[in-house]
C-alpha positions in Angstrom: 3.4 10.1 -5.5 5.6 12.7 -7.2 5.0 15.3 -9.8 1.8 13.8 -11.1 0.7 16.9 -12.6 4.2 17.1 -14.6 4.1 13.7 -15.8 0.5 12.9 -16.1 1.1 9.2 -16.1 -2.1 7.2 -15.0 -3.1 3.9 -13.8 -3.8 1.8 -17.1 -4.2 -1.9 -17.5 -3.4 -3.3 -20.6 -1.8 -6.5 -19.8 -2.5 -10.3 -19.3 -4.6 -11.3 -16.2 -2.0 -14.1 -15.4 1.5 -14.3 -14.0 4.2 -14.6 -16.8 7.8 -15.3 -17.3 10.0 -18.6 -16.8 9.5 -18.6 -12.9 5.7 -17.8 -12.7 3.9 -20.0 -10.2 2.2 -23.5 -11.0 -0.2 -23.4 -13.5 -4.0 -23.7 -12.3 -6.5 -25.8 -14.3 -8.7 -24.4 -16.8 -11.7 -22.9 -15.4 -15.3 -22.0 -16.3 -15.9 -18.8 -18.2 -18.3 -17.4 -15.7 -17.7 -15.6 -12.7 -20.7 -17.1 -10.4 -20.3 -18.8 -7.4 -20.4 -22.6 -7.6 -21.5 -23.1 -4.1 -24.0 -25.7 -3.0 -26.2 -26.2 0.0 -24.3 -28.0 2.7 -23.7 -31.5 2.0 -25.2 -34.3 4.3 -27.5 -32.0 6.1 -30.4 -33.4 7.8 -33.3 -32.5 10.4 -30.7 -33.7 13.2 -27.9 -31.2 11.9 -26.4 -28.9 14.2 -26.0 -26.3 11.6 -29.2 -24.7 9.7 -29.9 -21.8 7.6 -26.7 -22.1 5.7 -25.7 -19.8 2.7 -22.7 -19.1 1.0 -22.5 -16.4 -1.4 -20.0 -14.8 -3.8 -18.5 -11.3 -2.8 -19.2 -9.2 -5.8 -17.0 -6.5 -4.9 -14.0 -9.1 -5.0 -14.7 -12.4 -6.8 -11.7 -14.2 -5.0 -13.9 -14.0 -1.9 -17.1 -15.1 -0.5 -19.3 -14.9 2.6 -20.7 -18.0 4.8 -23.6 -17.4 6.9 -25.4 -20.2 9.2 -26.9 -20.8 12.5 -26.3 -23.4 15.1 -28.9 -24.8 17.6 -26.6 -24.2 20.4 -24.0 -21.6 21.0 -20.5 -23.0 19.7 -17.2 -21.9 18.8 -16.4 -23.1 15.1 -13.9 -22.6 12.3 -14.1 -22.7 8.4 -11.5 -24.1 6.4 -11.2 -23.7 2.7 -8.8 -25.4 0.1 -8.2 -26.5 -3.4 -6.2 -29.2 -5.1 -4.1 -26.2 -6.4 -4.0 -24.1 -3.4 -3.6 -25.3 0.2 -6.1 -22.5 1.5 -6.5 -21.3 5.0 -8.6 -21.7 8.3 -10.5 -18.8 10.0 -11.9 -19.4 13.6 -14.2 -17.6 15.8 -12.9 -16.4 19.2 -16.3 -16.9 21.1 -19.2 -19.2 21.1 -22.3 -18.1 19.3 -25.5 -19.3 17.4 -25.5 -16.9 14.7 -22.2 -17.5 12.6 -20.5 -15.1 9.9 -17.3 -16.0 8.0 -15.6 -13.9 5.3 -13.6 -16.2 3.2 -10.8 -14.5 1.4 -7.1 -14.9 -0.1 -8.3 -17.4 -2.6 -6.6 -17.4 -6.0 -8.5 -17.0 -9.4 -10.6 -19.6 -11.1 -10.2 -22.6 -8.5 -12.7 -25.0 -7.1 -12.6 -24.7 -3.3 -13.8 -26.8 -0.6 -15.5 -25.1 2.2 -15.8 -27.2 5.6 -17.2 -26.2 9.0 -15.3 -27.8 11.7 -15.4 -27.6 15.5 -12.6 -27.3 17.8 -11.7 -31.0 17.5 -11.4 -30.5 13.7 -14.6 -32.8 13.2 -16.5 -31.8 10.1 -19.8 -30.5 10.6 -20.7 -29.4 7.1 -19.3 -29.2 3.6 -19.9 -27.0 0.7 -18.1 -25.9 -2.6 -17.0 -22.3 -4.1 -15.7 -21.6 -7.3 -13.6 -18.4 -7.1 -14.1 -15.8 -9.9 -11.9 -14.4 -12.4 -9.9 -11.2 -12.0 -10.9 -8.1 -13.7 -9.5 -7.7 -17.1 -6.9 -6.4 -17.7 -4.2 -7.0 -15.2 -0.3 -6.6 -15.5 1.7 -9.6 -16.2 4.1 -10.4 -13.0 6.9 -12.6 -12.7 8.1 -14.3 -9.4 11.6 -14.0 -9.8 12.9 -15.1 -6.3 11.1 -16.8 -3.4 13.2 -18.2 -0.3 10.2 -19.3 1.8 12.6 -19.8 4.6 13.7 -16.3 4.8 10.6 -14.4 3.5 8.4 -12.6 5.9 5.0 -14.1 6.0 2.1 -12.3 4.6 0.6 -10.7 1.5 1.9 -7.7 -0.5 -0.5 -5.0 -0.8 0.2 -2.5 -3.9 -1.3 -0.4 -6.6 0.6 0.9 -9.9 0.5 3.1 -12.7 1.9 2.9 -16.3 3.9 5.3 -18.4 0.7 5.2 -20.9 -1.5 8.3 -20.5 -4.7 6.7 -22.3 -6.9 5.6 -19.4 -7.1 5.7 -15.6 -8.0 2.6 -13.7 -8.2 3.0 -10.0 -7.5 -0.7 -8.4 -5.5 -2.0 -5.8 -4.2 -5.7 -5.3 -2.5 -8.1 -2.9 -0.2 -10.9 -3.9 0.7 -13.9 -1.7 4.2 -15.4 -1.3 4.1 -17.4 -4.4 3.2 -14.5 -6.5 -0.6 -15.1 -6.9 -3.1 -12.2 -6.6 -5.3 -13.1 -3.9 -7.2 -10.0 -3.3 -8.2 -6.9 -5.3 -10.5 -3.6 -4.7 -11.8 -1.3 -7.6 -13.3 2.1 -7.2 -15.0 4.2 -10.0 -15.8 7.6 -9.1 -16.8 10.4 -11.5 -13.8 12.5 -10.0 -11.4 10.1 -8.4 -9.6 8.3 -11.4 -6.5 6.6 -9.7 -5.2 5.4 -6.4 -2.4 7.3 -4.6 -1.2 6.4 -1.2 -2.3 3.2 0.3 -2.0 2.6 4.1 -3.0 -0.6 6.1 -4.5 -0.4 9.6 -4.0 -3.9 11.3 -6.2 -2.9 14.4 -9.1 -2.1 12.1 -8.2 -4.6 9.4 -8.8 -1.7 7.1 -7.0 0.6 4.1 -7.0 4.0 3.8 -6.7 5.0 0.2 -5.5 8.4 -1.3 -7.5 9.1 -4.4 -5.9 11.1 -7.7 -8.3 13.3 -9.3 -8.0 14.0 -12.9 -7.3 17.6 -14.2 -10.4 17.4 -16.2 -12.5 17.0 -13.1 -10.7 19.9 -11.3 -13.8 22.0 -10.8 -16.1 19.2 -9.6 -16.3 18.5 -6.0 -14.9 14.9 -4.9 -13.5 13.0 -2.4 -9.6 12.9 -1.9 -9.4 9.6 0.3 -11.5 6.8 1.2 -11.1 3.9 4.0 -12.3 0.2 3.1 -12.5 -3.0 4.9 -11.2 -6.2 3.2 -14.7 -7.0 2.0 -14.6 -3.8 -0.1 -17.1 -1.9 1.9 -16.5 1.9 2.2 -16.2 2.9 5.7 -15.1 6.5 5.4 -14.7 9.2 2.8 -13.3 12.5 3.1 -14.8 15.7 2.2 -15.6 16.5 -1.2 -13.9 19.5 -2.5 -12.8 20.6 -6.1 -9.2 20.3 -7.5 -7.0 17.7 -8.8 -3.9 16.1 -7.6 -1.2 18.3 -6.1 -3.4 21.3 -7.0 -4.2 24.4 -4.8 -6.0 23.2 -1.6 -5.9 19.4 -2.5 -5.0 16.8 -0.1 -2.0 14.5 -1.6 0.5 11.8 -0.9 -0.1 10.8 2.6 -3.5 10.2 4.3 -3.6 8.8 7.8 -6.2 8.1 10.5 -4.8 8.8 14.2 -5.8 7.0 17.1 -7.8 9.8 18.4 -10.2 9.8 15.2 -8.6 12.6 13.6 -7.1 12.9 9.9 -3.6 13.9 9.0 -2.4 14.9 5.6 -0.3 17.4 3.5 -2.4 20.2 1.7 -0.9 21.7 -1.3 -1.1 25.7 -1.6 -0.2 27.8 -4.3 1.2 31.4 -4.2 1.6 32.7 -7.8 3.6 29.8 -9.5 5.2 28.5 -6.2 3.6 25.3 -5.0 4.2 24.2 -1.2 2.8 22.3 1.4 0.8 22.9 4.7 0.2 20.1 7.2 -3.2 19.7 8.4 -4.8 17.8 11.3 -8.6 17.5 11.1 -11.2 16.4 13.5 -12.4 13.3 12.0 -16.1 13.9 12.4 -16.6 17.4 11.3 -13.4 18.1 9.7 -12.7 21.3 11.6 -8.9 22.1 11.8 -7.1 21.0 14.9 -3.4 21.8 13.9 -1.6 22.9 10.9 2.0 23.8 10.1 3.1 25.4 6.8 6.6 25.6 5.3 5.8 29.3 4.2 5.9 30.3 7.9 9.2 28.7 8.4 11.1 29.3 5.4 11.5 32.2 3.0 9.8 31.5 -0.4 12.3 31.3 -3.4 12.7 34.4 -5.4 12.0 33.4 -8.7 10.0 35.0 -11.9 7.0 33.1 -12.7 7.2 34.3 -16.3 7.1 31.4 -18.8 6.0 28.9 -16.1 2.7 28.1 -14.4 4.5 25.7 -11.6 7.3 25.6 -9.4 7.5 22.8 -7.1 9.2 24.1 -3.9 8.5 21.6 -0.9 7.0 18.6 -2.3 6.0 16.8 0.9 5.5 13.1 0.5 5.3 11.5 4.2 3.8 13.1 7.3 3.7 11.1 10.8 2.2 12.8 13.9 2.7 11.2 17.4 0.5 13.2 19.7 1.6 11.2 22.6 5.2 12.5 22.2 4.2 15.9 20.8 6.0 15.8 17.7 5.3 15.6 13.9 7.8 14.2 11.1 7.5 15.6 7.8 9.5 14.6 4.6 10.3 17.0 1.9 11.4 15.4 -1.3 12.6 18.6 -2.8 14.4 19.8 0.2 15.9 16.4 0.7 15.4 16.6 4.3 13.3 15.0 7.2 12.1 17.5 9.7 11.0 17.0 13.4 8.5 19.4 14.6 7.0 20.2 18.1 3.4 20.2 17.9 2.8 22.7 20.5 5.2 25.5 19.5 5.6 24.7 15.8 9.4 24.8 16.0 11.6 22.6 13.7 13.5 20.5 16.6 15.9 19.0 14.0 16.5 18.6 10.3 18.0 15.6 8.9 19.4 15.6 5.4 20.6 18.4 3.3 21.5 21.5 5.0 20.6 19.4 8.3 21.6 19.4 11.8 23.2 15.9 12.1 26.8 14.8 11.4 26.8 11.6 9.6 29.0 8.7 10.8 29.8 5.2 9.0 31.9 4.1 6.4 30.0 5.4 3.2 31.1 7.8 0.7 27.8 9.8 0.1 25.8 9.6 3.5 23.2 12.2 2.8 19.8 11.2 1.4 18.6 12.8 -1.9 14.8 13.3 -3.0 13.9 10.5 -0.7 10.6 8.9 0.0 8.5 7.5 2.8 10.8 7.5 5.8 9.8 5.2 8.7 10.9 6.2 12.2 10.8 3.8 15.1 12.6 4.8 18.2 16.2 6.3 17.3 16.1 4.5 13.7 14.8 6.0 10.5 14.6 4.2 7.3 14.6 5.9 3.9 13.7 4.7 0.4 16.6 7.0 -0.8 15.9 7.9 -4.6 19.2 9.8 -5.0 20.1 12.7 -7.1 20.8 12.6 -10.9 24.4 13.4 -9.9 24.7 10.3 -7.8 22.8 8.3 -10.5 21.5 5.4 -8.2 18.9 4.7 -5.7 19.1 2.8 -2.4 17.7 1.9 1.1 19.3 3.4 3.9 18.7 3.6 7.7 20.3 6.0 10.3 20.4 5.5 14.0 20.2 8.8 15.4 21.8 10.2 18.6 19.8 13.3 19.2 22.0 14.3 22.0 25.3 14.1 20.2 23.5 15.0 16.8 24.9 12.1 15.0 23.2 10.0 12.4 25.1 6.7 11.9 24.3 4.8 8.9 23.6 1.5 10.2 22.2 -0.4 7.1 22.5 0.5 3.3 21.6 -1.4 0.1 21.8 -0.3 -3.5 22.1 -3.7 -5.2 24.7 -2.8 -7.5 27.2 -5.6 -6.4 24.6 -8.1 -7.0 23.5 -6.7 -10.3 20.5 -5.3 -8.9 21.1 -1.8 -8.8 18.5 1.0 -9.9 17.8 4.5 -10.1 14.3 5.7 -9.5 14.2 9.7 -9.5 10.5 9.4 -8.5 8.3 7.2 -6.3 9.5 4.3 -4.0 9.2 3.1 -0.6 11.1 0.9 2.1 9.3 -0.9 5.1 10.9 -2.7 8.1 8.9 -5.8 8.5 8.3 -7.6 11.8 10.8 -10.3 11.4 13.4 -7.6 10.5 13.3 -7.9 6.8 12.9 -4.9 4.4 10.3 -4.8 1.8 11.5 -2.5 -1.1 9.3 -1.0 -4.0 11.2 0.3 -7.0 9.4 3.2 -8.9 10.2 5.5 -11.7 9.8 5.5 -15.5 13.1 4.3 -16.6 12.6 2.0 -19.4 15.6 0.0 -18.9 14.5 -1.4 -15.7 11.5 -3.3 -14.4 9.2 -2.0 -11.9 9.9 -4.5 -9.1 9.1 -5.5 -5.2 11.7 -7.1 -3.7 12.4 -8.3 0.1 15.9 -8.1 1.8 16.9 -9.9 5.2 18.4 -7.6 7.9 22.0 -8.5 6.4 20.9 -7.2 2.9 20.3 -10.5 1.2 17.5 -10.5 -1.4 15.0 -13.4 -0.5 11.8 -12.5 -2.6 11.3 -10.5 -5.8 8.4 -9.8 -7.9 9.1 -8.3 -11.5 6.2 -6.2 -13.5 5.8 -6.2 -17.3 7.2 -3.7 -19.5 8.0 -3.4 -23.1 9.3 -0.8 -25.6 6.3 1.6 -25.3 5.1 1.4 -21.9 6.0 -0.1 -18.2 4.4 -0.6 -15.0 5.4 1.9 -12.5 5.2 1.5 -8.7 4.9 3.9 -5.9 4.7 2.1 -2.6 3.7 -1.3 -1.3 3.0 -2.7 2.3 3.4 -6.1 3.5 0.2 -7.1 5.8 -0.1 -10.4 8.0 -3.7 -11.5 7.2 -5.7 -13.1 10.0 -5.8 -16.1 8.3 -4.2 -19.6 9.5 -2.5 -21.1 6.5 -3.3 -24.7 6.0 -0.4 -27.2 4.9 
């Protein structure tokens, strides 16, 4: 997230809780007004049934999900499938035989009657129940599914959070939408100090989400956590230490929160010298939070010689992304305000190279302006690095750009670029934004910024730059939805046809 203190935008939900627009998903039937489970005891159960002690309960932390518990008289491997007349639904299967069974059913759409079936490996129905999915929290922004090519779009759910240009309220909430544009998961987190969401990172190995928390200026003197980790049920798995401060304030964690494979935690920490704000990269032990490694811009660059008279803040480095690879002994750091991406040696702290403005690489490829400007969320895989390139005001448009690096010849070949202008999809977002390469080669793009002339949107491109999916967010003359980043996750759910 960028310059939050300067603009003081916040998460505010003053919107409709249904999709809108000409290309919205098919309408669902009218639902009951209550948000309670409509589940019954299993049908056709008798004393000879294989299944007993069956229960189905609503997940109060996410009313689009429920929990199923039961026992069987013998150890057996089972599946549960759930569906409605308006949603094909999913199937979840166990990976081993057992006699005590638990299933978490999620990915449902709002206010639908779902049939829940327990089946064996031969798809024989052993028990049937019902569940009525609840309503979404009010209010939710209106979203329009503007484009969806199911043959070319990557499977999965899009995970995101958002802000608005209004400054009335803070509302910390994250969502997932399916390919048809329906919300199928949400998470709320209310804390006295943490009032909005920042960075969201999905961990497929753990099926968990790490969330950076944005604390309000009014709570700056109150100690509070700056990051949490949750599972898909909404249970809190981890909280960061509680420290005073607010977003991008002295000693605050910000922008990028990562849990590394060794159990440690990685993040940028904001530090202040007089009016100059800069970043130190910190790696902490995940148990007792003792420092394991740190690296500061102040140790490698000369601080700007400026007068602090008349200003209380000069944002010097503004790091928005950090990636640490201990197996390779390197850390990658992206500085928005340097318009540069750095590779740093962990052991020595030396800068191995700098990509971008005043960098070490020679750019190649048929492109007029090959250099990134105020970029976000670089994603490095092998010798390729993908950027959401915000662009400078002088350039006046944003884009997605990928470089193929040759670290011996020190060249950076522009291997992919998309700015959408030839398709009428051009944009400029001075702040925010994200681009992720998906498993099938597609690219998921999140458009941010506050420009009232354009929609906040998330769209997907093929490797050839063809738009195949687009979700637009509500805006009007007085406010608009602002997006920071999104991720596409592949849920461990088997879609039913």
